[in-house]
N, C-alpha and C positions, 0 to 999 in steps of 0.2 A: 504494500500500500504506500502511496506517495504522501509526502508532506503537504499540508495546506499551502495553496499558492501564496497567500499573504505572508506566510512564514518564510517562504523562499524569497519573496520581494524584500522582506526585512534584511535578509542576509545579503542580498544584492546591494541594498543601500549602504550597508556597513562596509562592504568591500570595495565598491566602485565609487570612488570619491568624487569624480567629475563625470556624472552620467551624461552621455551624449544626448543632445536636445531632442533628437528623433525618437529616443527610447523613453523619454520622460513620461509622456501621456500613457504609454502602455504599462510602465512600471507603476504609475499612480493607480491605474485600474487594477493591476494585479494585487495591490495592497488591500483591496476590498473583496477579493475572490477567495473562495475556500477550495473548491474542486474544479476540475477541468470541464465539468458539465454545467457549471454556473453560467450566468449571463451578467453583463454589465451594461445596463441600458438595453440597447438593441443588439449589442455585440456579444458573441460567444466568448467564453474564456479561452477556448482553443484558438480562435482568431487573434485574440489579444496576445496570447503567449507567442504565437507564430510571428506576429508583427514585432513584438519585443525582440525576439531572437534575430530577426532580420536587421534590426537597428542596434544590436549589441555586439557587432563584429569587432568593435574597438576595445571591448572589455576583455582583458587578458589575464592570465595567471591561473594558478591551480584551482582557486575557488571558482573562477569563471568557467573553467573547463568542466568541473564537477557539476555546477548548477546548470549549465547549458545542456549537458548530457541528461540530467534529471528532467529538465523541461522538455527536451526532445522526446524522451520516453513517454511523457504524459500525453503529448499530442498525437502519437502514433496509434 
């Protein structure tokens, strides 16, 4: 079972000091999501996570690699 998305978002905020502006709205949405089947307004959690991943290519390091792998597993 995967962690709640809001918990993952908190870890991202702690590790990624200067979040890329394109990733900010998706990260903010992720902070209020629990599971991949949730919705945020009219958007699916899956879509939000996928858009975050597209905009998070500049986030690097061990934590980034681990979290991106976890998020990719959630959306499959």
